[in-house]
Each structure stands twice: as C-alpha cells, then as structure tokens.
N, C-alpha and C positions, 0 to 999 in steps of 0.2 A: 585226584589220587591216581586215576587211571592213566592220565597223561604222564605223570611222574614215573609210573611203572614202565610205560612204553619207552620213555626217555632212558631210563636205566638200562633196559634191554638193548636199545639201539646205540648207546654210547655216542651221542652227537658231538660235533665239534664245539669248542668253547663258545664261539659266537652264536651258535644255534641253540644253546642250552638255556633253560628257564632258571629263574632264581631258586625254586625249590630243588632242582637238580644240582645246581652249583652248591647249595647248602648241604645236600646229601653227600656229595663228593668231599666237601670240606670236612664234614663230620666223620666220614670214613678214614680220611687221613689223620684226623685227630685221634681216632681210636687206634689206628695202626701205630702211631708214634707213642701212644700211651702203653700199648701192649709190647712194643719193641722199642724202648727208648735208645737213644744213641749209644750209651755206654754198653748196652747189651749187643747191639748191632756191630759195634766196633770190634768186639771180641772175635767175630766171625767173618767180617767183610773181606779180609785178605784171602782167607781160605775159600770164600764164595767166589771171588774173582778168579782165583787159581783153579777152581773146579774141584777142589779137594773136599769140599762139603757141599752136599746136595740139599735141595728143598725138603725131601722126605726125612732127612736126618734132623733138620731144624724143626720140622712139623712135630716129630716125635719128642724132641727135647723140650720145645716150648709149649706143646699141646695147643697149637693154633692151626687154623685152616691153611692149606697151601697158598691160597690167594693172598692171605695176610703176610705170610712168610716171603713170598715172591715180591710183593709190594715193598715190604720193609727192606729187602736186600737189593732192590732195584735202583737204577740210576736216578730216578725221580725223588727218592727219599730225601736227600739233602735239600732239594728245592722245596718240597712240601714242608720240611722241617722249618725252613726259613719263613715260609708264608704262614704256617700255623702258629709258630712261636713268636713271630714279630710283634703282635699285639701284647703278648705276655712280657717280653723282654723290655718293652718300653716303660713298664710300670716300675716305679722306684718306691721301695718300701722304706719308710723311715719310722723308727721307733720313737714314740712320744717320750719326752723327758718326764722323769718321775713316774713312769708306769709301774704300778705295784705288781703287775704280773711278770715283770722282767727280773724280779729279785732284787 
C-alpha cells in the first residue's frame, strides 16, 4: 500500500508503473466518465475550448472537484473513453425468446 501511495504522488511514466497503480488510474478514469458522461461534456466542450466557460463554473454547476472537471474537459478524455468503454461496447446483449419479463 505504501508503494502505491508513493507511486500516486510521483506520477511515474507508464512503463515504470505497477499494476496496482495502473488499476488505480483506470478506476479514476471510469469514475470521471461516470460523473461526466460524454453527453454532459459535449454540452460544454466548445465553450471550454473557446475559454468562455472556466473550471470553477463547471465545479459549481456539477458539484465536482476541479481535478475531475479538468480531466473530464481535457484532451485525454476521448482516449480514456475509448479505452474504458472498449470492453463494454464489445458486449452484445440479446434478449432470449419467450422471456416473460419482456412483456
């Protein structure tokens, strides 16, 4: 646990990070995407890029820490979205025939 905390504080390069650290970063991005899903981000991204909406305004609107807002509005968000959602989007859900729960 101590090593993980030290790693989190030092933010090592990807090739130097441990598996627990990588899992922690992945979990943080999952949380960020859950808190600020793309359809909410999309409402503000043009204003963010133009500089007409600032982090403190979104912090107040979304009631989230500035670090989450900055990550959600940052350039890495679409990349993280692709990596985090990739396993989910590969799942194909098929409704079984004659399922009594489907009416």
